[in-house]
C-alpha positions as CSV (number, residue, x, y, z in Angstrom):
1,M,85.1,110.1,119.6
2,T,86.2,108.3,116.3
3,I,86.7,104.8,116.5
4,F,89.2,103.5,114.3
5,C,88.8,99.8,113.2
6,F,90.5,98.9,110.1
7,T,92.2,95.6,108.8
8,A,95.7,96.4,107.8
9,F,94.9,95.1,104.1
10,Q,92.3,97.8,103.6
11,L,95.0,100.3,103.7
12,N,98.3,101.4,102.0
13,A,101.3,101.6,104.4
14,Q,101.1,105.4,104.4
15,D,97.7,105.5,105.3
16,F,98.1,102.5,107.8
17,F,100.8,104.4,109.5
18,A,98.6,107.8,109.8
19,Q,95.8,105.6,111.0
20,L,97.4,103.8,113.6
21,A,98.8,107.5,114.9
22,D,95.5,108.1,115.0
23,S,94.2,105.5,116.7
24,A,96.9,105.5,119.6
25,A,95.8,109.4,119.9
26,S,92.3,108.2,120.2
27,L,93.5,106.2,123.6
28,T,93.5,109.3,125.2
29,N,90.1,109.2,125.3
30,D,89.9,106.5,127.8
31,R,90.7,107.2,131.5
32,V,93.6,104.6,132.3
33,V,95.5,104.8,135.7
34,Y,99.4,103.6,135.0
35,N,99.3,99.7,136.9
36,S,102.8,97.5,136.3
37,A,100.9,94.8,137.9
38,Y,101.5,91.4,136.7
39,F,97.7,90.4,135.7
40,S,96.6,87.0,134.5
41,I,94.8,87.4,130.9
42,P,93.4,85.1,128.0
43,Y,95.0,84.6,124.9
44,P,94.8,85.2,122.9
45,D,93.1,89.1,122.5
46,G,94.0,89.0,126.4
47,D,94.2,92.6,127.9
48,V,94.5,93.9,131.0
49,P,91.2,95.8,133.0
50,K,90.6,98.6,130.7
51,H,91.0,101.1,133.1
52,F,94.4,99.8,133.7
53,G,97.6,100.0,131.6
54,V,101.9,101.1,131.0
55,C,103.4,102.5,128.1
56,T,103.5,98.9,126.5
57,D,99.6,98.8,126.3
58,V,99.1,102.0,124.7
59,V,101.0,100.3,121.6
60,I,99.3,97.1,122.1
61,R,96.0,98.9,122.0
62,A,96.6,100.7,119.4
63,Y,97.2,97.8,117.1
64,R,94.6,96.0,118.2
65,K,92.1,98.9,116.6
66,F,93.3,97.1,113.3
67,D,93.4,93.4,114.6
68,I,96.9,92.8,115.1
69,D,97.2,91.3,118.1
70,L,101.1,91.9,119.6
71,Q,100.5,89.4,122.4
72,V,99.9,86.4,120.1
73,L,102.5,87.7,117.7
74,V,105.3,88.5,120.3
75,H,104.4,84.9,121.9
76,E,104.4,83.0,118.7
77,D,108.1,84.9,117.8
78,M,109.6,84.4,121.4
79,K,108.8,80.4,121.2
80,N,110.3,80.0,118.1
81,S,113.1,82.3,118.8
82,F,113.3,82.4,122.8
83,D,117.0,82.8,122.7
84,H,117.1,85.9,120.9
85,Y,115.0,87.8,123.4
86,P,116.4,89.4,126.5
87,K,116.7,87.4,129.7
88,I,116.2,90.3,131.8
89,W,113.5,89.1,134.0
90,G,115.2,85.2,134.3
91,L,112.4,83.8,132.4
92,S,113.3,79.9,131.1
93,S,110.0,80.1,128.9
94,T,107.6,81.9,127.4
95,D,104.6,84.1,129.7
96,T,101.3,85.0,127.4
97,N,100.6,87.3,130.3
98,I,103.2,89.4,130.3
99,D,106.2,89.1,127.2
100,H,104.1,91.3,125.0
101,R,104.1,94.2,127.5
102,R,107.8,94.7,128.5
103,V,109.7,96.9,126.4
104,P,112.8,95.2,125.5
105,N,110.5,92.4,124.4
106,L,108.7,94.7,122.0
107,M,111.8,96.1,121.0
108,K,113.2,92.6,119.5
109,F,110.1,92.1,118.4
110,F,109.8,95.0,116.1
111,D,114.1,94.5,115.2
112,R,112.8,91.1,114.1
113,N,110.0,91.5,112.5
114,G,109.5,95.1,111.4
115,T,111.8,98.0,109.9
116,T,114.4,99.5,112.4
117,L,114.8,103.1,111.9
118,S,117.8,105.1,112.2
119,L,118.6,107.0,116.1
120,S,118.8,110.4,115.3
121,Q,118.2,113.9,117.1
122,S,116.6,115.4,113.9
123,P,112.8,115.7,113.9
124,N,112.2,115.0,110.7
125,D,113.4,111.4,111.2
126,Y,110.2,110.7,112.5
127,T,107.0,110.4,111.0
128,P,103.5,109.5,112.4
129,G,102.8,106.0,113.2
130,D,106.9,105.5,114.0
131,I,107.0,103.4,117.3
132,V,110.0,105.1,119.6
133,C,111.9,103.6,122.8
134,W,113.9,105.1,125.4
135,N,116.2,104.9,128.4
136,L,114.9,106.9,131.2
137,G,117.5,106.2,133.7
138,G,118.1,103.0,135.7
139,G,117.7,100.1,133.4
140,I,113.5,101.7,133.1
141,T,112.7,101.8,129.3
142,H,109.6,103.4,127.7
143,I,107.6,103.3,124.6
144,G,105.6,105.7,122.6
145,I,103.8,106.1,119.4
146,L,104.3,109.2,117.3
147,T,100.6,110.9,116.2
148,N,99.9,112.7,113.4
149,E,99.9,116.2,115.6
150,R,102.7,118.6,115.6
151,S,104.6,120.6,118.7
152,A,103.6,124.3,119.5
153,D,106.2,125.2,117.1
154,G,105.4,122.8,114.7
155,Q,109.2,121.0,114.5
156,R,108.0,117.8,116.0
157,Y,105.6,115.5,115.8
158,L,103.5,114.5,119.7
159,I,103.9,111.1,121.4
160,V,101.1,109.3,122.7
161,H,102.3,107.2,125.9
162,N,101.4,106.3,129.3
163,I,104.4,107.3,131.5
164,G,102.6,107.3,134.8
165,N,99.8,109.7,133.7
166,G,97.7,107.8,131.8
167,Q,97.9,107.5,128.0
168,V,98.5,111.2,127.2
169,V,99.6,113.0,124.0
170,E,103.0,115.1,125.0
171,D,106.0,116.9,123.3
172,M,108.5,114.5,124.7
173,L,110.2,112.9,121.7
174,F,114.1,113.8,122.8
175,D,113.1,114.2,126.4
176,Y,114.8,111.1,127.3
177,K,117.9,109.2,125.2
178,I,116.3,107.2,122.3
179,I,117.1,103.7,122.1
180,G,114.9,101.8,119.9
181,H,113.0,103.6,116.4
182,Y,110.6,101.3,114.5
183,R,107.9,101.0,112.1
184,Y,105.7,97.6,111.8
185,S,102.8,96.5,110.3
186,D,101.7,92.8,110.0
187,K,100.8,93.3,106.2
């Protein structure tokens, strides 16, 4: 098993996103049970118990391998610009335990602080390290990261995500309606 631990300034942008893709894929080596329960976690560097997680935790944990703490980054951005973030949950203030673990909040954070990319049906528009968000229907959103591995037909990059069966790599880029496509590095 390869363990990735880099700081973003050690890598150029292309290398960073390739390593982020590998970092995300390496998470599939850990057995994780899908658990969407609310957890009280430390701040900063808080995480739910290692053997639990949801789709957002894949993204959070992949970035943590580069010392990028989305818990802190999302919290600070929400604290400074709370009116720009979704109010789906009826919140009147930030919550460091959960804000970064909600797909709509990550989408808003990446939109405000990263690069928002086109939403297309062309596999050529999606590259390793890209973050993709989907609408699963019924108000349910999902998020994952493109890996460096291609589909069996070579047409698409595979996605690392957790949609209920733990952290897995799958060929599912176009299985649901894409509602977000981003690249993010804090450097």
